[in-house]
C-alpha positions as CSV (number, residue, x, y, z in Angstrom):
1,X,-2.4,-12.7,-6.0
2,X,-1.5,-14.9,-2.9
3,X,1.4,-14.0,-0.6
4,X,2.9,-17.0,1.0
5,X,5.9,-16.2,3.5
6,X,8.0,-18.9,5.2
7,X,10.3,-18.1,8.4
8,X,11.0,-14.5,7.2
9,X,13.5,-12.5,9.3
10,X,14.8,-9.3,8.8
11,X,18.2,-8.0,10.5
12,X,20.6,-4.6,10.9
13,X,23.3,-5.4,11.8
14,X,23.2,-7.4,15.1
15,X,19.1,-6.6,15.7
16,X,16.6,-9.3,14.5
17,X,13.3,-6.6,13.7
18,X,11.5,-9.4,13.4
19,X,12.2,-12.9,12.4
20,X,10.7,-17.0,12.4
21,X,7.5,-15.5,10.4
22,X,5.5,-17.7,8.3
23,X,1.7,-16.5,6.8
24,X,-0.4,-16.9,3.8
25,X,-2.2,-13.8,3.0
26,X,-4.8,-14.7,0.4
27,X,-5.9,-13.1,-2.6
28,X,-9.5,-11.2,-2.6
29,X,-8.8,-10.7,1.7
30,X,-7.7,-7.8,4.0
31,X,-5.2,-7.9,6.7
32,X,-3.3,-5.4,9.3
33,X,0.2,-5.3,10.5
34,X,-0.3,-4.5,14.0
35,X,3.0,-2.7,16.2
36,X,4.2,0.0,17.9
37,X,6.0,2.7,16.0
38,X,9.1,1.6,14.8
39,X,9.0,-2.1,15.7
40,X,9.1,-3.3,12.2
41,X,5.6,-3.1,10.2
42,X,7.3,-0.5,7.6
43,X,9.9,-2.8,6.9
44,X,7.6,-5.6,6.7
45,X,5.9,-3.5,4.3
46,X,8.8,-2.9,2.3
47,X,10.2,-6.6,2.4
48,X,6.2,-7.8,0.9
49,X,6.8,-4.9,-2.0
50,X,9.6,-6.2,-3.3
51,X,12.0,-3.3,-2.3
52,X,13.9,-4.2,0.1
53,X,15.1,-7.9,0.7
54,X,15.1,-10.2,3.9
55,X,17.8,-11.4,6.0
56,X,15.9,-15.2,6.0
57,X,13.8,-17.5,4.8
58,X,11.7,-16.7,1.4
59,X,8.6,-15.2,-0.6
60,X,6.6,-17.1,-2.3
61,X,4.3,-14.8,-4.8
62,X,1.4,-17.2,-6.9
63,X,-0.9,-15.2,-9.4
64,X,-3.7,-17.8,-11.1
65,X,-1.9,-20.8,-9.8
66,X,1.7,-19.1,-11.3
67,X,4.6,-18.1,-9.3
68,X,6.0,-14.9,-9.9
69,X,9.6,-14.2,-10.2
70,X,10.2,-11.8,-7.3
71,X,12.2,-9.2,-8.9
72,X,8.9,-8.7,-11.1
73,X,6.7,-8.5,-8.5
74,X,6.7,-4.7,-8.7
75,X,4.9,-5.1,-11.6
76,X,1.9,-6.3,-9.3
77,X,1.8,-4.1,-6.0
78,X,0.7,-0.5,-5.9
79,X,1.5,0.8,-2.5
80,X,1.4,4.3,-0.9
81,X,3.2,5.8,2.4
82,X,4.2,8.3,4.1
83,X,8.0,7.9,3.2
84,X,6.8,7.3,-0.4
85,X,7.5,11.3,-2.0
86,X,5.2,12.2,-4.5
87,X,7.2,14.7,-7.5
88,X,5.9,17.7,-6.2
89,X,6.9,20.2,-9.1
90,X,4.3,18.5,-11.3
91,X,0.8,19.6,-11.8
92,X,-1.5,17.0,-10.8
93,X,-2.9,17.0,-13.9
94,X,1.0,16.0,-14.7
95,X,1.6,13.4,-11.4
96,X,-1.9,11.2,-12.6
97,X,-0.6,11.3,-16.2
98,X,2.6,10.5,-15.0
99,X,1.9,7.6,-12.7
100,X,-0.4,6.2,-15.2
101,X,2.6,5.9,-17.6
102,X,4.3,3.8,-15.8
103,X,1.8,1.8,-13.3
104,X,-0.9,1.5,-16.0
105,X,-5.0,2.1,-14.7
106,X,-8.2,0.1,-13.4
107,X,-9.7,-0.7,-16.9
108,X,-12.7,0.7,-15.1
109,X,-11.8,4.2,-13.9
110,X,-9.8,7.3,-16.2
111,X,-7.5,9.9,-15.5
112,X,-10.2,12.1,-15.4
113,X,-12.3,10.3,-13.1
114,X,-9.5,9.9,-10.5
115,X,-9.6,14.3,-10.7
116,X,-13.4,13.6,-9.7
117,X,-13.1,11.3,-6.9
118,X,-10.4,13.0,-5.1
119,X,-12.7,16.3,-5.1
120,X,-10.3,18.8,-6.5
121,X,-11.7,20.2,-9.3
122,X,-9.8,23.9,-8.6
123,X,-6.3,21.9,-8.1
124,X,-6.4,20.6,-11.7
125,X,-2.9,22.7,-13.0
126,X,-2.3,23.1,-9.4
127,X,1.5,21.8,-8.3
128,X,1.8,19.3,-5.9
129,X,4.1,21.3,-3.8
130,X,1.3,23.7,-2.7
131,X,-0.8,21.1,-1.7
132,X,-1.8,20.6,1.6
133,X,-0.4,16.9,3.6
134,X,-4.3,15.8,3.4
135,X,-4.5,16.6,-0.5
136,X,-0.8,14.4,-0.8
137,X,-2.4,11.7,1.2
138,X,-5.6,11.6,-0.9
139,X,-3.7,12.0,-3.6
140,X,-1.3,8.7,-2.8
141,X,-4.0,7.0,-1.7
142,X,-5.6,7.3,-5.1
143,X,-3.1,6.6,-7.2
144,X,-2.3,3.2,-5.3
145,X,-6.4,2.6,-5.5
146,X,-6.6,3.3,-9.1
147,X,-3.6,1.1,-10.7
148,X,-4.5,-1.8,-12.2
149,X,-2.7,-4.5,-9.8
150,X,-3.5,-7.5,-7.8
151,X,-2.0,-6.4,-4.2
152,X,-2.5,-3.3,-2.6
153,X,-0.4,-2.1,0.2
154,X,-1.2,0.4,2.2
155,X,1.0,1.9,5.5
156,X,-0.5,4.3,8.0
157,X,-3.0,5.3,5.6
158,X,-5.5,7.4,7.8
159,X,-2.4,9.7,8.3
160,X,-2.9,13.8,7.4
161,X,-6.9,12.4,7.1
162,X,-9.5,14.1,8.8
163,X,-12.8,11.9,9.3
164,X,-14.2,13.0,6.2
165,X,-11.1,12.1,4.4
166,X,-10.5,8.8,6.2
167,X,-14.8,7.6,5.2
168,X,-13.6,8.5,1.1
169,X,-10.8,6.9,1.8
170,X,-13.2,3.2,3.8
171,X,-15.5,4.4,0.2
172,X,-12.5,4.0,-2.5
173,X,-11.6,0.4,-1.2
174,X,-14.8,-1.2,-1.4
175,X,-14.6,0.0,-4.5
176,X,-11.8,-0.8,-5.9
177,X,-9.6,-3.2,-3.7
178,X,-13.0,-6.1,-3.1
179,X,-11.6,-8.9,-5.0
180,X,-7.2,-7.7,-4.3
181,X,-4.9,-8.5,-1.7
182,X,-4.9,-5.8,0.7
183,X,-2.1,-5.2,3.2
184,X,-2.7,-2.2,6.2
185,X,-0.3,-1.5,8.5
186,X,-1.3,0.5,11.0
187,X,-2.8,0.6,14.8
188,X,-5.9,3.3,13.2
189,X,-8.5,1.7,14.8
190,X,-10.1,3.3,11.1
191,X,-7.9,0.7,9.9
192,X,-8.0,-2.3,11.5
193,X,-12.4,-1.9,11.7
194,X,-12.0,-2.7,7.9
195,X,-9.7,-6.0,7.4
196,X,-10.7,-9.2,7.8
197,X,-7.0,-10.6,9.8
198,X,-4.6,-8.9,12.1
199,X,-1.1,-9.9,12.2
200,X,1.3,-8.2,14.7
201,X,4.9,-7.8,14.6
202,X,5.9,-8.1,18.3
203,X,4.7,-12.0,17.9
204,X,7.7,-12.1,15.9
205,X,10.4,-10.8,18.2
206,X,12.5,-13.3,19.6
């Protein structure tokens, strides 16, 4: 999946969050979106995912040479972010099963393997509301990685992860995202070092 953005911009009221962005995101590559807190990184990610509409410009999604309707792009995207909530009344097993019902899993992974990769065997029947912040973040990342989508969007993926958790997440990237388009919004050096290209949102503040 490739994403081409042409003269993209987003405005709230009279203020432009960013504008004039033209860029080509290519399948199989990893990109870092940089910028200070509140600069518009998450806004851009939401636009790329189809959750928000741009105020100006357009996005073109191409899969195997065919253009995908932006209204259908949600089928092609897996997204993990601090502001995307889990259903906390579900147990771990129920949460995985629910997710798989709306986002098919990669053919190489099963619900059982997800629990094994999470390394949370005792939490299988535990409700999400009783998870620590680090456990919740692991689950968000694991569900996104395990989804059978060509686009993987990760907003601040290292949030609430200790060094062991960061190493775990990097291994997931290598195992489950080598052929996917990966876009990471972050200023964390741990995230940036696994990306091949960096785009600063500050370059589009005019």
